[in-house]
N, C-alpha and C positions, 0 to 999 in steps of 0.2 A: 931495879931492870925487871923486876915484873911488872912493879908498879906503873911504872914506863910503859911500859908497851899495852897494858888497859888504857891508862891516857890516850896513849896512837891510837887502838883501835876504837874506843870509844867517840874522840872526834872524827876518827874514818866517816863511822855509821853517821852522825851529826851531819858530817858535807853533804851526802850521799842520800841523807831524809833530805837535805834541802833540797840538793841539784831536783831530786823526783819531784817535790813540790811546788820548784817553779816550772818543772815541765809540765805536771797537773796546770796550773795555774794560767800555762802560755797555751797549752794546745785547748783549755776549757776558753779562753780568750777568743782562742781561734774559733772555736764552734761558735761561739756566739756570732763575732761577726757575718761566720756565714749563714748564721741563721738569718743575720738582718739582710743580710745580702740577697737569700732569699725570699722571703718575707714580700708578697707583692705591695703595692704602694694603693689604696685604696684612692677609686679618684670617682669622679660624680661630672656625667654632661650632659646638659639640659636637653638638647634634643638630638636627633642621628643625624645629623648632618657634622653637627661641632665634635660630637661621639665618634664619628668616622675619622673626624681630624686628631683626635684626643691617642683613637688608639693606634692610628698610623705613627706618630709619634712613639707610645711607650709601648708598643708590643707587649711582649710575652713580661715584660718587668711591672706590669699595674695590672691592677683587677678595676673594671670598668663597670660602672651604672650607668646607664643611657635613662634621664624619665619618659621625656617625649618618642619614643620609639620608632622603626620603620612606617611610611604611612597617616602617623601620629600628624593631628595641628598644633604645634604650639601654640599656637592665640587662644584656642578653648579648652585646652589641657584641662582636665582636675585628678590633682595627687594623688595616691593612696597611702594609705600607714605603710605601706611596704618604701615606699617613697621617701618617707620622713625617716623611717629605721635607716635608709640609706645614707642621708645625709646623715646622720650620727655618726655612722662610720667610717664616711669621708676624710680622709685630710683634703683633700682639694676638691673644688666645685668650681668647673668651668663650663662661663653661662653668656649668653651673646649680650645681655644689656642693651637699652635702647625700648627699655620697656617693649620686649618680645615675649620677656616671660612673667606677664605680669601677676602672677600667681607665686613665685617665687621668695619675696620676701617676707610672706607669713608663712609659708611651709617651711624657710628656712628659722623663723622667730621660731615658730609653735613646737618643732623638733629638735631646739635647744642644739642643735647641733654648733660646734667653735672649727667647722672646716673654713679656711682659708678660701674665700670668693676671686674667683678671677675672669673679670671683663673680658673678653678677645677680641672685643671692638674699640677700645681704646688707643687713641694717637691714630685710628683712620679717619680721613676727608670725608666727612657722611656728606648722604643729600638732606639737605631742609625739606620737611612738608610742608606742602602747598599750607596757606592759612587756613584756616577753616575746616580741615582735611581730619585734625583730630577730634572734632567734634562731630565728625559724619557720624559713627557710628549710635551715639546716642540720637541723634535727630531721627536719620531712618528708623531708630525703635518707637521714639516714641512717635512719631509720625502714625505707622503700622496699628500701634495700640490705638491711638485717637480713632482710626477708624473701627476699630471695634470697639469699641465706647470702655476702653480699658485703663484711661488714666489715671487711679489712684493706684493701680497695683501698677502702673508702671513706673509713677511716681516713686514707689517703695521699692523698685527694682534699682531705681538708677542712684538714689540715695545708697543703696548697699555699693554701688557698684565703683561709685567716688570712694567711695571709705576704704574701699581696699584696691584702690589704684587700677582699674581697668580700662581709663581710657588711654589712649594713649600717645607718645611724647612726642616730642619738636624734632623727633629725626625718623629716617627709614631706614628702619634693620634688618633689610633682606643683604646686607655686605655678599653675603658668600655668592652671591650671582657675579661679582669680580673679582678674577682669576686672583689679580694681584692682589686683594686683602684676606684672602682665603691664606698666601703669601708671609702675610703679616702674621694673623691669628700664630700659622705654626710654627712660626721666630720665635713666639711668645709662649706659646706649647711647649717646647722646646726646652727655652730656659726657665720655666713657671717647675715643667718636672724637675729639670736636674738639679734647680733650687734645694728642693724638697728632698731629694732621693739621690744625694753627692755619690754613693754608692754605684748607683746605675748611670749617671751622665753621662760617659764612654757610649752606653746604648742608644739613650735618648737622641745623643748627639749624631751618631750612626745613620739611627733611623729620619731625621728629620732632612738631614744631609741627602741621603736618598729621595727622599719624597716630593723636600723644595725643588730637585731636577725633572721628577716630572708635575709640578707645575707650573713650573717654566715653561717645557715643551708644550702643557695644556693651553697657558696662555698663547702664545705662538700660533696654537693649529687652531684655537678659537677663531682671531683677529683673521685668520689668514680663510676659513671656511667660510667667514661673514661674507666676508667680498664678492662672494660668490653670487650676492644676494642683489641684486638692483637697486642703485643709493634709493631711488624712489617707494621702494616697495621692502624699504626696511621699518615696517610698520607692525604696534606691536598691540594686541586687546586681547588679555586675558582676565580670567575670572577675578581675582583681585589685583591690585597695585603694587606688584611684587619685584617686574623688574625693573625697575629703576637703576640700579649699578649696572647691572645689564648694558643696559642703554646709553650710559654714560660712556664706557670703556669701549665699548665694540662697536657704536654709532646706529645705535636704532631711534627710533619716534616712539615714546608712549603716547600712545592715543586715549588710550582712554579701559576704563576693566569694568567688569558687570556688576560689581557689588561698588563699584567708585567708589573705595576704602583701601589704605594700605594694610586693611583688618580683613578676616575671615569675621567676625564678631558680631557682624552688622549686619543687620535683617536685611530683607529682601528687598532692593532698589523699589522705587514710585514707579506708575507707569510713565508718569514723563520723565525720569533719568531712564527707563528702558529706550523710548522712541530718542530720547535727546542721544542716548549715547548710537542707535542703530543712525541717525543722521550722521551722525561725527565720520562711522565707517562709509559710509556710502560719498560723504563731501569727497574726504583724503582718499579716498580710495585702497582701503583695506583690504588685502588678496584673503588672509585667512585670518582667522582668530582662536585663540586655544581655551578649553579647560585644561583644569592643573591635577595632581592627585589628592590634594586636603581639601577639594571642593567638588558641590554635586553639580554635575556637569546638565542639568535640566536648563538654567539660565542662559546658559551659552549656546546649547544648543536650539533655546526658543530664538537667541541674537542673532546667529547666525542666518537663520530661515529666512529671519522678517529682513534682513540686510543681504540677502542674498549672495554671500560670499561662502566660504568652505569653513569648513569645524576641523580645525587641525589637530593632530595626536596629540595625547593627553601630555602634561608636562609636568614632572618634577617641578615643584618650587621649593616648597616649606619642608618638606621632609623628604628622606630616602624611600627608595619603594622595597620591598620587600628583599630577603635573600632569593638570588635566584633571579632576580628582575633585571632588566638593563639600564636601573636607577638605583643598583645595592651599595655603590659607594659615589664618592663625589665627585672622582673623577670617570665612572661610569656617567651617572646621573649629567654633570656637565655635555660631553661629548653625546651622550643619546638629545639631549633638550638643543643643541646647535645643530645636529644632522638633523633633527623633526622640523625645527625654523625653517633649516636653510631650504629642503625640500618644499613646507607648504607655502614660503613666500617667494620665492623663484620660479615657479607653476603661474 
């Protein structure tokens, strides 16, 4: 009997120990899962407007690093060592594509990053650039340097630019000025975040649903506001050619731009090019022209003075405004721009 009792006690102790071990393993697994859920997904966005879209969907579940911040010009951006570190640590990199970020391929390769690159413009109905516009930047620079007797230096610069992909591509990259394009991008961002971080997929889906509702409301609002401008006054002249998608979606005519280019990388236009733009402004009856937050306003001030037209408010085009400004988010930026256009072109 004593031996039997000892065996029973021993078996009981073993059972208790196994049960405690199982509970401990379960608690550890639960804690591990909790830690995984609490750890924020590290994400990079290439520029401020795209960063705002990603943050709106990701919310507090992501840790976002935006390479080109508010007021920064993505066309002419020069990455820092800190940007390389951000790419290395990131799991996802959201980019516009369409050769807006001509520096990104080199930065990605040099950093050794293995992050997934997500081009948010894939699947959009893109605007094809006018023939020869992609070469405008180099041609303008060559003319300027030639006038200063710097042929050799420019040739070296051009060779370097070609080698690093600085010539712009076939399509207009400024897709965000059409709100329906942004709706497509937000859906892509939502699906990508949910796939990369399934534990927080419900949060991404809920954030996206709320934001998509705001975007659809914005699209309708923009269309209605533009109707306040008489049809024959819906003519756009800006610092660089950035409003092609706005024009196509909401019924504007792009008359021209100060730089005569889709990029701000180009040098100053020639006297003949400026004169031609001024004559075109007069001929078609442009009521007002506009500067941008990523461009020097002096050229457009000169054009407005010589053409005898109003210089409208500075618009937010390729970058958001600083925090606290009227263009600090995409939603605010679009409402500010449209209100400014309506006021200036209706007078």
